N, C-alpha and C positions, 0 to 999 in steps of 0.2 A: 507161289508168289511170282508176279511178273518180273521181267528182267530189270525194269526201271524202278522197281519198288525196293526199299531198303529201310532198315531200322536206324542205322547209323551211317554217316558219311565221314570218313577220316581222310585228311590230306597228309601224305607223307612225301618227303623229298629225298632224292639221291644226291649225295655230294662226294667229292673226292677228285683227285687229279684226272686229267684227260687220259683216256686210253686204259683205264682200269677195268672197264667192262660194265659201266653203269647202264648204258642203253641196252646191252644184251641181257642183263639181269632183269630189266623192265620187260623186254619183249618175251623173255623166257617165262616169266611169271604170268603176264597178262595174255599172251597169245601162244605160249609154248613154242616160240620160234627162236632161232639163233642164226645170226648172219656173220660168218667168218670175215667177210669183206666190209663189214660196217664201218662207215667213216663218220667222223664227228660232224654233226649238223649244227647249223647256226640257229639260235633261238632257244626257247624253252618248250619241251614237249611233255605231255602227260598222257597216261593211259589209265584205264580203270578195270577193276575186277572185283567181284563180290565173293565173299566167303561166309560160311556159317560158323558162328561161335555161340555156344549155349542156347541154340535154337533161335538166335537173332541173325539177321542178314546184315553183314558189315560190307559196305561199299568202300573200297579203297581207291582214292584218286592219287596216283603216284606221279610225281613230277621229276623230270630229268633235266639237268643243266644243259645237256646236249652241246658241249663244246665251249660254252661261255666261260668256263673256268680258266681257260688259257688267256682270256682278256681281262680276267678279274672283274667282270661286269655284272656279277650276280647282284641283284638288287634286293632291297627289303621286301618287295612284293613277292619274290620267290619264296621267302620263308613265312610270309604272313599267313596265319591260319593253320600252319603245319603243326600236327600233334605228334608226328613221328619222323625220324630221319635215319637213313642208312648211310653210314660213313664208310665208303668203299676204298680199299687199296688193293694193289696187285702183289700177291705173295712172292712174285719173282723180281720185283723192283723195289729195293729198299727205300728209294727216294719217295715213292708214293706213300709208304708207311710213315716215314719221317714227317711228311707233310700233313699227316692226319692230325697232328697237334695244332697246326695252323687252321685247318678246316674246322676242328672242334671249337677253337676260339671264335671263329667267325660265326659259327652256328649259335654259340651261346651269347654272342653279342647282339645277334639280330632276331633269333627265334624266341618263342615263348620259353620262359624259365622252366616250365614243367614238361617240355618236349621229351619224348622217349627216344633214346638214341641207341642204335646197334652198330657196332664195329664189324665190318664184313671184309674178310680176306678172300678176294676172288681169285680165280684161276687155279684152284686146288688140284686140277688135273695135271698141272705142270710141276709135279713133285720133284722131278730131277733138277729143275731150275730154281727151286725154292731159295729165297734170299732172306725171308722173314720167318723165324720159327713160330710155331703155334704158341709155345709157352711165353715168348716175349709179348706177343699180341694180347694173350689172355691177361698178362700182368698189367699191361697198359689199360685194358678195358676195366679191370678191377679198380685200379687207381682212380679212374675217371668216372666210375659208376655207370659203365656202359655194359650192355649185353654183347656177346661175341659169338660169331660163327664163321666158318670157312665154307665157301661155295665154289661151284663151277657152273658158269652160265653155259659152257660148251656141252657138258654131259648132264646138266640139270641137277647136279648133286647139291642138296641142301637149299636150293633156291626157294622151293615151296615153303620149307621149314622156316627160312629167314623171314619172309614176308608174313607168314601166318603167326609166327611167334611175336613179332613186334605189334601186329594188329590186335592180337589177343590181349597182349599186355595193355595196350591203349584202351581197349574195350573194358577190361577189368577195372582200370583206374576211373574211367568215365562212369561206369555203372555204379561203382562204390560211392563216388561223389553224389550221384543222383539219389542213391539210397540214403545217404547222410542228410541230404537236403529234405527228402521226404520225411525222415524221422524228425528233423527240426520243425517242420511244418505241423506235424501231428502233436508235438509237445509245445506248441506256441501258447502264449498267454491267453486267458479268457477274453472274450470280446469286451469292448469298452462298455462300462456301465454295469458289468456283472461283478458282484463281489461274492467270493466264496469264503465262508467262515468255517473254521473247524474248532469245535470245543471238545477237548479231551475229556473222557470220563474220569471219575475219581481214581479208578484203577490205573488208567493210562498215565494220569498225573503222577502217581506214586512211582511208576516205572521210570518216567523221565527223570524225576528228582533223585532216584537211586543210581542213575548212570554215572559212571566215573568220568571226570573231565580229562 
């Protein structure tokens, strides 16, 4: 399949406080790059990458707030059409974890109600400086019906898994809905003007009347 061909195109967004590593998660997944000196950029950036799921090509278009969060200028347009979101915090900064509640509210206020959300604790390589326990974050994720993973954009730990997990979950939901719609279409009513009559045989009639109510 050519690079520009795909079966599904999914938009996912990265949200969370400035400095938690969203841009490096994006560059690690899409280009396998990490920039220790990366600075917040103004505007919205996105990158794409395709993966295979169940023999289908899924093209992910991943959007990064890229510094806008400090100005609280994220618009509805950023969330529009998004089917997935990675809510990122820094495991070494408790404030970024506490702010996840506010980010989650904003996401649910502006995004589609069926959006798939994953809570991501980034910078897992800095274990000695950990301020947010894995257990606490897991409990928060369970309470809010989110999936959860800890990652390190620096050493690439779980980055691939995080994006692939959320994209696979989105694909399974979308393909299940398509199957449901296809089944509804095949069991639709007869075409207009066609009447189907069924006259039970005497034996069938007896069976029906002998059934208990």
